[in-house]
C-alpha positions in Angstrom: 20.2 -3.3 -13.4 19.0 -2.6 -9.8 15.5 -2.9 -8.4 13.7 0.0 -6.9 13.6 0.0 -3.1 10.3 0.7 -1.5 11.4 4.2 -0.5 12.4 5.0 -4.1 9.1 3.6 -5.3 7.2 5.7 -2.8 9.0 8.9 -4.0 8.2 8.1 -7.6 4.6 7.4 -6.9 4.2 10.6 -4.9 5.7 12.6 -7.8 3.3 10.8 -10.2 0.3 11.7 -8.0 0.9 15.4 -8.7 -2.0 17.5 -7.6 -4.6 14.9 -7.2 -6.9 15.6 -4.3 -8.0 13.2 -1.6 -11.6 13.3 -2.8 -10.5 11.4 -5.9 -7.5 9.4 -4.8 -5.2 7.5 -7.1 -5.6 3.8 -6.4 -2.6 1.6 -7.0 -3.2 -2.2 -7.1 0.1 -3.9 -6.1 0.5 -7.6 -6.5 3.2 -9.7 -4.8 3.9 -13.4 -4.3 5.3 -12.6 -0.8 3.3 -14.4 1.9 0.9 -12.5 4.1 2.7 -11.2 7.3 6.1 -12.0 5.8 8.8 -9.3 6.3 8.4 -8.2 2.7 4.6 -7.9 3.1 5.1 -5.8 6.2 7.5 -3.5 4.3 4.9 -3.1 1.6 2.2 -2.4 4.1 4.4 0.3 5.8 5.2 1.8 2.4 1.4 1.9 1.6 0.7 3.7 4.9 3.6 6.1 4.4 2.4 6.9 0.9 -1.1 7.6 2.0 0.1 9.8 4.8 2.7 11.7 2.6 0.1 12.3 -0.1 -2.6 13.4 2.3 -4.7 10.5 1.1 -4.4 11.3 -2.6 -2.6 8.0 -3.2 -3.9 4.6 -1.9 -2.0 1.4 -2.4 -4.0 -1.9 -2.2 -1.7 -4.8 -1.7 -2.6 -8.3 -3.0 -0.2 -10.6 -1.2 0.5 -14.4 -1.4 0.1 -14.5 -5.2 -3.6 -13.6 -5.0 -3.2 -12.1 -8.5 -1.3 -15.0 -9.8 2.4 -15.9 -10.1 5.0 -13.3 -11.2 4.4 -14.0 -14.9 0.6 -13.5 -14.4 1.2 -10.2 -12.5 3.5 -8.9 -15.2 0.7 -9.7 -17.8 -1.8 -7.8 -15.6 0.5 -4.8 -15.4 0.8 -4.8 -19.2 -3.0 -5.0 -19.6 -3.5 -2.2 -17.1 -5.6 -4.2 -14.6 -2.8 -4.1 -12.0 -0.6 -1.0 -11.7 2.4 -2.6 -10.1 4.0 -5.8 -9.0 6.6 -6.3 -6.3 9.1 -9.2 -6.1 10.0 -10.4 -2.6 13.7 -10.2 -3.4 16.2 -7.6 -4.8 19.0 -7.9 -7.3 22.1 -6.7 -5.4 24.9 -7.2 -7.8 26.0 -7.8 -11.4 24.9 -10.9 -13.2 27.7 -13.5 -13.5 
């Protein structure tokens, strides 16, 4: 199983936004345990900016870094409850499990 890269995630989210207008943007709360200003956090910020630009403002991603929404287990619980729409891990799975 492979993790979605930020670019793939952005494409999926743009498609999901459909014809939503900027007057009523889709707001995505994205939690991560990645520290503020880390490389992973910077990538997520860039993805957020690119998403907002590509969607003409109809999709806005709010990033909660440094575990502000809890550890990974807590973020997954929040996704299941619907209080957070997504969670990002600061690492990727790059090969088969051994």
